[in-house]
C-alpha positions as CSV (number, residue, x, y, z in Angstrom):
1,M,140.1,61.3,-148.1
2,N,142.3,64.4,-148.1
3,L,141.1,68.0,-148.3
4,T,141.7,68.3,-152.1
5,H,139.5,65.1,-152.8
6,R,136.7,66.5,-150.5
7,V,136.7,69.9,-152.2
8,L,136.6,68.5,-155.7
9,S,133.9,66.0,-154.8
10,K,131.6,68.8,-154.0
11,Q,132.3,70.7,-157.3
12,K,130.1,70.2,-160.4
13,F,131.9,71.0,-163.6
14,R,130.1,71.7,-166.8
15,T,132.8,71.5,-169.5
16,F,134.7,68.4,-168.1
17,N,134.8,65.6,-165.5
18,C,137.4,65.6,-162.8
19,S,139.2,62.6,-161.2
20,Y,141.7,63.0,-158.5
21,S,143.9,60.8,-156.3
22,S,146.4,61.8,-153.7
23,Q,148.8,59.1,-155.1
24,C,150.9,59.4,-158.1
25,K,149.3,57.1,-160.8
26,T,147.7,57.1,-164.3
27,F,144.0,57.0,-164.8
28,I,144.2,55.6,-168.1
29,S,145.7,52.3,-169.3
30,H,148.2,52.5,-172.1
31,Q,147.7,49.8,-174.7
32,V,151.5,48.9,-174.5
33,L,151.3,48.4,-170.8
34,V,148.2,46.2,-171.0
35,D,149.4,43.9,-173.6
36,R,152.2,41.6,-172.3
37,Q,153.0,40.3,-175.7
38,H,153.8,43.8,-177.1
39,P,157.6,44.0,-177.8
40,L,157.7,47.5,-176.0
41,H,155.8,46.2,-172.9
42,S,158.8,45.6,-170.7
43,A,160.5,48.9,-171.6
44,H,157.2,50.9,-170.9
45,Q,156.6,49.1,-167.7
46,R,160.1,49.7,-166.5
47,R,159.8,53.4,-167.5
48,Q,156.6,53.7,-165.6
49,A,158.0,52.1,-162.5
50,E,161.1,54.4,-162.5
51,R,159.0,57.5,-163.0
52,E,159.6,59.9,-160.1
53,R,156.6,60.0,-157.7
54,L,156.8,63.8,-157.3
55,G,154.8,66.8,-158.3
56,L,151.4,66.6,-160.0
57,W,150.6,63.9,-162.5
58,W,147.8,65.1,-164.7
59,H,146.5,64.7,-168.2
60,V,143.5,65.6,-170.4
61,T,141.4,63.0,-172.2
62,V,138.7,63.5,-174.8
63,G,136.2,60.7,-175.7
64,A,134.5,60.0,-179.1
65,N,131.2,61.2,-177.6
66,S,132.7,64.8,-177.5
67,S,133.0,64.9,-181.3
68,K,133.4,62.3,-184.1
69,T,136.1,64.4,-185.8
70,K,139.6,63.8,-184.6
71,V,140.6,67.4,-185.3
72,V,137.9,68.7,-183.0
73,R,138.9,66.3,-180.3
74,S,142.5,67.5,-180.6
75,W,141.4,71.1,-180.4
76,L,139.3,70.3,-177.2
77,R,142.2,68.7,-175.7
78,R,144.5,71.6,-176.4
79,R,141.8,74.0,-175.1
80,L,141.3,72.3,-171.8
81,R,145.0,71.7,-171.3
82,N,145.9,75.4,-172.1
83,A,143.2,76.7,-169.6
84,F,144.5,74.5,-166.9
85,I,148.2,75.5,-167.5
86,E,147.2,79.2,-167.5
87,E,145.5,78.9,-164.1
88,L,148.6,77.1,-162.8
89,K,150.9,79.8,-163.9
90,K,148.6,82.5,-162.6
91,R,149.1,81.0,-159.2
92,G,152.8,80.7,-159.5
93,F,153.1,77.0,-160.5
94,D,154.6,75.6,-163.6
95,Q,152.8,73.0,-165.7
96,D,154.1,70.2,-163.4
97,G,152.6,71.8,-160.4
98,R,155.9,72.9,-159.0
99,V,156.2,76.5,-157.3
100,T,158.2,78.8,-159.5
101,N,160.8,81.3,-158.2
102,K,159.0,84.1,-160.2
103,R,156.9,85.8,-157.6
104,E,155.6,88.3,-160.1
105,E,153.8,85.6,-161.8
106,R,151.7,84.8,-158.7
107,G,148.2,86.3,-158.1
108,R,147.7,89.0,-155.5
109,R,144.4,88.4,-154.0
110,G,142.4,85.8,-152.1
111,M,144.0,82.4,-151.6
112,L,147.0,83.3,-153.9
113,E,148.5,85.5,-151.0
114,E,149.0,82.3,-149.1
115,L,151.5,80.9,-151.8
116,P,154.7,82.7,-150.5
117,K,154.2,80.9,-147.1
118,L,154.4,77.5,-148.8
119,G,158.0,78.0,-149.7
120,E,159.8,77.9,-153.1
121,T,160.4,74.2,-153.2
122,G,156.8,73.2,-152.6
123,S,154.7,71.4,-155.3
124,L,151.1,70.3,-155.9
125,K,150.7,66.6,-155.4
126,G,148.6,63.7,-156.6
127,S,147.1,62.6,-159.9
128,L,144.5,64.4,-161.9
129,R,142.5,63.7,-164.9
130,L,140.2,66.1,-166.8
131,H,137.9,64.5,-169.3
132,A,136.3,66.8,-171.6
133,N,132.5,67.0,-171.9
134,N,130.3,68.0,-175.0
135,A,129.8,71.4,-173.4
136,L,133.4,72.2,-173.9
137,V,132.7,72.6,-177.7
138,S,130.5,75.7,-177.3
139,A,131.7,77.1,-174.0
140,K,133.5,80.4,-173.7
141,Y,137.1,80.1,-172.9
142,E,136.7,82.3,-169.9
143,D,134.2,79.9,-168.5
144,V,136.6,77.0,-169.1
145,R,139.3,79.0,-167.2
146,Q,136.9,79.6,-164.2
147,E,136.3,75.9,-163.9
148,T,139.9,74.9,-164.2
149,A,140.7,77.7,-161.6
150,K,138.4,75.8,-159.2
151,V,140.5,72.7,-159.6
152,V,143.8,74.5,-159.0
153,D,142.4,76.3,-155.9
154,A,141.4,72.8,-154.5
155,L,145.0,71.6,-155.1
156,V,146.4,74.7,-153.4
157,Q,144.3,74.1,-150.5
158,G,145.4,70.5,-150.1
159,L,149.1,71.7,-150.3
160,K,148.5,74.4,-147.7
161,A,146.8,71.9,-145.4
162,E,149.6,69.5,-145.8
163,E,152.2,72.2,-144.9
164,D,150.2,73.2,-141.9
165,N,150.0,69.7,-140.7
166,S,153.7,69.2,-141.1
167,K,154.4,72.5,-139.2
168,N,152.2,71.3,-136.3
169,V,154.1,67.9,-136.2
170,M,157.5,69.8,-136.1
171,D,156.1,72.1,-133.3
172,R,155.0,69.1,-131.3
173,R,158.4,67.5,-131.7
174,Q,160.1,70.7,-130.5
175,I,157.8,70.9,-127.4
176,Q,158.2,67.2,-126.5
177,P,161.8,67.4,-125.6
178,Q,161.2,70.5,-123.5
179,S,158.5,68.5,-121.7
180,N,160.8,65.6,-121.2
181,I,163.5,67.9,-119.8
182,C,161.0,69.4,-117.3
183,Q,159.9,65.8,-116.2
184,M,163.6,64.9,-115.6
185,Q,164.3,67.9,-113.6
186,W,161.2,67.4,-111.5
187,G,162.2,63.8,-111.0
188,R,165.7,64.7,-109.9
189,K,164.3,67.2,-107.4
190,R,162.1,64.6,-106.0
191,V,165.0,62.2,-105.6
192,R,166.9,64.8,-103.8
193,R,164.1,65.6,-101.5
194,I,163.6,61.9,-100.7
195,S,167.3,61.4,-100.0
196,Q,167.3,64.4,-97.8
197,S,164.2,63.1,-95.9
198,S,166.0,59.7,-95.5
199,K,169.1,61.3,-94.1
200,L,167.0,63.3,-91.8
201,L,165.1,60.2,-90.5
202,E,168.4,58.4,-90.2
203,G,169.8,61.1,-88.1
204,R,166.8,61.2,-85.8
205,R,167.0,57.4,-85.4
206,K,170.7,57.5,-84.5
207,N,169.9,60.4,-81.9
208,A,167.1,58.4,-80.4
209,V,169.4,55.3,-80.0
210,A,172.1,57.5,-78.5
211,I,169.7,58.9,-75.9
212,D,168.4,55.4,-74.9
213,T,171.8,54.2,-74.3
């Protein structure tokens, strides 16, 4: 369980339920992919297999329990989706979770100040599903933004932790060769000392033999 998953598991959201995986996958089963007899099954399956496993895979779902009216369900889906995208952009990411090059779009306080350290080519990772609850119908849009902001912050924490781990690994790899060099130098000095001691003992032995004769 990575940091993002741990943070999200501790959060309690009122307007939606959140599902997260560190792997790129879909949380919903498409009817075409499930039905092997469907004429488009092979095409959809191939497209799914060839999909690039990069960035953030996320989608918003709305169940019939939220509203019996299709128009309302569509509105709820757009509402939650827009709130999440706005929070991504506020932190300098596009809607696919990739870091944008427009630094002026990034926030200027709290965790957002850490974003420039992540590099321009970084991106949020994993799969995310936001499933609307009944409370989303009457909730204020500002409250929805605040809850989606918590999700984005958890994703950013996971990205930063991964970057830090990668940096530590690189640092250890750079230190390791230096340590090996020191060990080799120490080994060579020890061999020279042993060789010198052997020569000294050999010289003493020859001198002792010469004296005896």
